[in-house]
N, C-alpha and C positions, 0 to 999 in steps of 0.2 A: 378658149378652153384647151388645156393640155391633154395629151393622151399618153398611154403607158410608154410608148416608144420614145417620148421626150425625156424620160428619166435619165437614161445614160447620156443622151446628147447634151442636156443642160449641165449635168454634173461634170462631163468631160470638158466643157468649156471653163468651168469654175475651178475644178481640181483635177487636171489631166493626169498628173503623176502620183496622185494619192491612191493608196491601196484601197480598192473598193471591197474585194473579197479575198480572204486568205484561208488556206487549208493546208495543213502540214507545212512543207517547205515551199509551196507554190503560192502565187498571188496574182491577181488581175487588177490593174489600175483602172480608173474610170475611163481613161483613153483606150485601154485594151478592150473593155467591154463594149464601148461605143463602136470602135473600129471593127471588131470581130462580128458584132451583131449586124452591122451594116453589110459586111461581106456575106454573112449567112442569109440575110434578108434578100440580097440580090440572087443568091443561089436558089432560094425557095421560089422567088418570082420566076426564075428561068425554068423551073419545074412546073409552072402553071398555077402556083398558089396565088389566089386572088383574095381581095377583101371579103370577109364572110366565110371563107373556107376554114375547115377545122384542121388543126395540126396538133397531134397528141405527143405527150412526153411521158415515158415510163422509165424512171430512174430514181435512185437514191440521191440524197444531197450531194452535190458536186459543184465545182466552180462553173462548169459549162451550163448549169441551170440558169445562171444569170444571163449568159450570152443568148441561149436559145429563147428564153421568154421575151427578151428584148427584140430579137430578130422577128419572131412571130408577130409581135405587136407592130413593128415597123412595116410589115406587109399588110396590115389591116386584117390579118387572119385571126381566128379565135383559138386561143390556147386551151387544149384539153389536158389537164393534169391527171395522171393515172396513179392511183394508190399502188405503190410497189408491193404491198402486202396482199393485194388481190390474188385470188386463185385464177386459173385459166378461164373458167366460165364467166367470172366477173370481168376479166380483161376483155373477153370476147364481147360481152354485153356493151361495155363502154365504147369499144371501137365501132361496133355495129350501130349502136344508138346514136352516137355523135356523127357518124358518117365521115370520119376523118380521112383526109386525102393523103396524109403523110404521118408516119409514126417514128419518132426518135426513141431508141431504147438502148439500155445497157446490155452488154453481152451475157451477164448472168440470167437474163430473162429470155434468152434465145429459145430454150426448150418450150416455154409457155407460148411464145409467139408462134413457133412452128406448129404447135398443136392446135391453135385457133385459126390459123390462116385458111385452111381448106374449107372451113365452115362459113366463112364470111361471104355475104352476097356481093359486097364491094370491097376489094382488097386495097388497103393503103400502101403507098410506097414506103419501104422500110429504110431507115438510116440508123446504123449502129454507132454507138458512142464509144469509139476506140481510136486511139491515136495511130495505131499501126495498120489500120485497114480492116475490112470485114473478114471475120473468120467463121461467121455463122452461115449455114446453108440457106437461111431464109433471107439473107441480104443480097441485093443485086450487086454486081461488080462496082457500080458507082456509088453504092449506098454506104459511104463512110462519112461521118461528120466532118472530120478534118479535111478530107478530100474535096468536099463540096465547096469549101471556101478558098481553095488554093488559087483559082483563076479569077476570083471576083475582086472588085475594087472596094475601097472602104468609104466611099462617099455615101451620104444618106440616100435611100431609095426615094424616088419621086412618086410617092403614094399618099393620097389624101385620105386620112383616117377620120371617121366620124366619131366624135367624143361620146355620143349617145349610143353608139353601137356596142355590141357585146365584145369584151376583151377576153373573157375566159368562160369556160364551162367547167365547173368543179362538181364532181359527183359525190353527193353526201352518202354517208354510211347509214342506210335505213335499218330499222330493226326487223322489217319483214320485206320480202321480195327484193328486187334489184334497186340499186341506188338511183336517185333523181339528179339530173344535171342542172346545177344552178348557173344561170346566165347573169353575169355582172358586167356593167358598162365601164368604159374608161372614166367617164365623169364621176360615176359612183365611187370608183376606187380612189380618185383624187380627194373626194370628200372624206373617205376613210383614212387616207394617209395623213391628211391635215389633222383630223381628229386624234390620231395616234400621237402625232408629234406634240400637239397641245396638251393632251391629257397625261401622257407619259413623260413629258418634259425632256424629250430627246433633242440632242443638238449635234452639230457637225463634228464635234470632237469625241463623240461617243464611239466605242467599239462594241458592236452588238453581237451577241452569241446566237447564231442561227442553229438551234438544236432541233426544233420541231421540223417534221418533214416539209420540204418545200412544195410538195403537191398539195399541202394543206393551206388553208387561207391564212392561218396564223404564221406559218413559216414563210410563205411567199410574199404576202401582202402586209401582214402585221409586222414582219421583220424586214425582209430584203427590200421590197419596193419602198417601204416607208423610209428606211435609212438612205436609199438612193436619192430620194427627193431632197433630203437635208444635206447630203454629202458626207454622211458618216461612213465608218468602215464596218465590215461584217466578217466574222469568223465562222466558217461553215463546218459544222460537226457532221461527220458521216458515220453511220453505223448505229448500234444500239446505245442506249443511255447507260454508260458505265461511270459511276461516280468518280473513280480515280482519273479516268480520261477527261471528264468534264472539268474537274478541279485543276488538272494539269494545264488544260487549255486556258482557263481563266488566268492562271499564274503566268503562263508563257506570253500570252498576247495582251496582258493587262486589260482584260475585258471589263467594260464599265456597265453594260446593260444586258439583261437576259430575259427571255420569256420561257417559262417552264410550266409544265402541268404540276398541280399540287403533289401528285404521286412522285414526280421527279424530285421535287424539293424535299419530300420526306426521305427519299433514298439518300440524298446528300447529307441531310441532318443525321441520319443513322449510320453513316459511313465511319468506321472506326479510325481510318487514317486521315480524317478531315484536317487535323491540326498540322499535318506535314506540309500543307499548301498555303501559299500567300494569296488570299482572296480579297485583299484590302482595296484593290482597284474597283471592285464591283459596287456600284453606288445605287443602281436601280434594278429591282427585280419585279417583273410583272408576271402574273400567273392567271390561268383561266381554264375553261373547259369544265370546271366544277369548283365549288367553293372549297376553301382550305379548312382543315380541321384546326381548331384553336391551339391544341397542343403542338401541332406541327409548326404553325405560325410563330408561336412564342419561342420554340427552339431555333427556328430560322433567324428570328430577330436577334437572338443571343449570339449566333454564329457569324452572321453577316452584318457589316456596318453599312446597310443599304436601306433605301426607301422601298416600301412594298406597295404595289398597285394590283388590285384585282380587276380583271377585264371580263365582262360578260357580253357575249354576242353570239352570232350564228353565221354560217356561210351565207344564208339568205339575206341577212341584214347588217353584216359587219358589226362594229362595236356599238353596243346599246347603252351600257352603263360602265362606269369606272369607280372603284372604291379607292380613293386617294390615301396617301400615307397617314394623314392626320385623322382619318376616320377609322383606321384600323385599331385604334385604342379602345373606343367604345363600341364599335360595330364590326368586329373582326369577321363575322360570317355574313354580313350584308353584301349584296352585289354592287352597291354604290349608287351614285346619282346618274341621271341622264347625261350621256356623253355629248361633247361638242359635235355639232353637225348631225345629231340624231334627235328624233322626236318619238317618244314612247309613251304608252299608257298602260295601266293595269285595269282590266275591265271584267265585268261579270258576263253571264251568258246573254244578257240583253244589251251588251255594249255600253253599259253605264260604268263610269269611273268608280273604282272601289275606294272607300274611305280609309283613313289611317287605321291599321289593325286588321283590315279585311284582306282576303286572298282572292286573286283573279288571274286571268291570263295576260301575259305580256304581249302587246301588239306594237308594231313599229311602222311609222309612216313610210310607205314604199318610195315616194318621190324623192325623199331626202337621202337616204342611205340604204336603199333596198335593191334586191335583185330585179332583173327584167322579167324573170319567170323561169320555169323549168323547161329545159330544152325538149322539144318534141313531146310535151306532156301538158296540153291545155287543161285537162281535167284537174290534175294536181295543182296547177297554177291557180285555177279558179277557186280551189278549196283553200289555198294558203293566202292568196291576196284577195281580200274582200273590201270593197268600198275604199280602195286606196291604202289599206292597212295590211301589213304582213302579220299573220297569226303564227306566233312562235311555237305554241303548244306548251310553253313553260309557265308554270304557276309561280306567282310571287306574292309575298305579303308586303303591303304598303307600310313603311315605317315613318316615324316622325322625321322632320327636317329633309323631306324630299328623297329619302333613301328607300330602297326596296331590297327584299331578301328572297332569293329563289328557294322555294320549298319543294320543287320537284316538277316532273313532267305531268301533263294532264293524264296520260295513261299510267302514271306512277302513283296516282291517288288510290290508296287501298281502301275499298269500301267493305268494311267488316260489320255485318248487321246493318245498322242505320248510321254508323259512324264513319266519317271521312278521316283517314289517317294519312298524313303526308310522310312519305318515305324519308325525305331529307331530314325532317325533325328527329326521327328515330335514329338515323345515322349519326346525327350530331351528338346525341346523348351517348350512344355506344362508343363513339370515337374518343370520348373522355376517359375511357377505361385504360389504365396504363399498359395492359397486356395486349391491347388490340393494335395491330399495325394498319389494317385496312378493313373496311366494312361496306357492304352493300345490302340495302333493305328493299324488299319487293313483296308483292302479294302472290300467294299460291292458293289453289282451290281448297275450299272447305265446304263439306256437305251441309253444314248447318248455317253458317254465317256468310256463305258465298265466297269470301276470301279470308285468309288469315295472314298475319305478318311473319315473314321469314327473313332471317338475317344470315348472310354469308360472311364469314369472318376469316381473316388471315391473322394469326397470332404473331406477335413480335418475337424475333429470334431470341431463344433462351428463356422465354416466358412460358408459363403454364396457365391454362384457363379451362374451367369446366362449365358444363351447361348449368349446373346448380348455382355456381358463382355468378354467371351472367343473369340468370333468372332473378336472383336477389338484387343485383345491381339495377336491373330494370325496374323492379318494384319500388326501389328507393328513389329513382330519378325520373320516372315518367308515369303518366296515368296508366292504370291497369289495362284499359282497352287498347292502348297503343303498343304494348309490349309484344315482342316477337314470341310466337308460339312454337316456332321451329328455329333451331340454330344449326348451321352447317359450318364445318371447319375445313378450310382449304389451305394448301401451302402458300398460294398466292392467288389473287383474283384476276380474271381475264381482263385485258385492256385493249383498246384500239390504238391506232397509230399515233394519236395525240396524247396517249397516256391516260385516257379516261376509262374508268371501269365500265365494261360492257355487261350491263345487267341482263340483257336479253339472253345471253348464253347461260346464265344461271337460272333465270326465271322460266325460260321456255322448256327446260327439262321437265318441270312439274306440270305445266299445262299440256305438254305433249303426252305425258303419262296418263293424264285425265282423259284426253281424247281417245287414247287407245282402249281405255277401260269402259268407254260408253258403248 
C-alpha cells in the first residue's frame, strides 16, 4: 500500500525533468520536489519530529506547498493545513487543538502568529517561509525554511509510514463554534486520488490549474496530489480569483484541466474581456462545493470547448458522486452518480433507503473513502460516524437512473407551518431570473409559522430588480408556500475560501435579532 510521501518519489523516477509545479516564471520539476522534500524531511527529523507528530502549515498557494506537504508525509508526521483566512482566535484554536510541534508560516501572518503565541499552553517551533531568512521577531534564528535544508542530504529518510495512519488533519469551517479537525489516512487518500483520475479522466499530459486554496481538500488532494500520482503538471494560482489573471494563466500555460467553484465559473462567464484570451487548450472543467445554476452552465458551455464534471463530496468522505459530461444535458443540476471507490446511500430517519423521487440524507461508508474521525473530538466523531456510515447532513432527492440531486443541508430545510421547503429548490427557480447574479435562500423567524423563507440576492451588474417583480416571478414559477416572504438585496454575497456562499452570515443576523428580543 502506497503512502503520500511516495507520490514525489515515484513520479521523480518516471518523469524527473518534467515540470511538476509552475507559478509565474518559476517551476519545480518532479526531481526537485522529491529531492527538496527529502532534505526537509531530514531537517524535521533532526528537530525531533516523529511519526504521529503534527506539523502545521499556514500559507497561501505557493510552490513550497508541494515540498512541505511531501516532507511532512515522508516523516510519518501529520500535516495540519491552516486556513489562511482564519483570524487570530481561529489560528490559536487550530494550533492548540492539534498540538502541533512545528508551524511553517508565511511572513504576512507574522502579526497573527505573534499575537497567539503567548496564550498557547504548548508553543510550536516556528519556521518562516522566506528565502532570505527570518525577519519576524517570532521566529528563532534557525527558523527559516530554506536554511533548514542547506546541510541535509537528498536521500529518502528511513522512516516506515503506516498507510492506515492519519496523513492530514483538515479543519472544517463549521457554522457554529470552532471548526473540527478531520483525520484522513494515507490509504484513504490513495482511494480518493484513483477515484479522481478515473472519474475526471485525468492523464499525465494534463496541465492542471490549482486555483482553490491548497489548505482545502479540493486544492491539495483533488488537484495537487491527484496530478502527482499520474505525473501531470500543475499551475499554482496565488491570490484572489481575478478573471483576467485566471484567463491569462490558461492562455500562457496551455492549461487543460481546472477545478473551480460555480461562483468562479460565473465570474469568468460575466467577464467582459473574455474574448481577448485563447482558452482553447482547456478541455476539462470540474466544479463543486455547490450545484451550478443552469444559466451559468449554459453560458460556460458556449464559451469553453470543454467537458464539464460536477463533483460532490466533503472533507469527511472525499468524492461521493460525479455528474459526468453526458449527464449535463438532461440533468444539469443533479449531483451525479456514485463515484468510483465510494459507496453511498440516501436514507430516511429510520436508515431505510429512499425510493426514486424521495428525499433523504446522504450517508457514505466510512471504510471505503471516509475519515478516521475528528481529531481529539470523540463525541463529534460518534455523532457523524454511526454503524460504519458517515452522515453528511446533506439532503438529496433520488432521481431515475441512479442519479441524485442535492436539495440542501438538513439544517437548511425550512419548516413553515406544516410544510418542508428545500432552500436549494427555491434558489434554483430564482437563479433563472436574468437579473439575478447570485442568490441564497434560508429560513428566518416567523411568529405565526415558525419560519418563513428569505432570499438574499445580488443583482447582475447594470440590471434593475424590484421586490414586486420578484414576487410576481415567484408566483409564476413555484408553489405559493415555497415563495420567499422577505427579499434582501446585497452588492455581493459572502463566501468562504472555496467560493461557496456562507449562508450562516446572512441567516444568523435574523436569528440573533430574535434572541435579543426574547
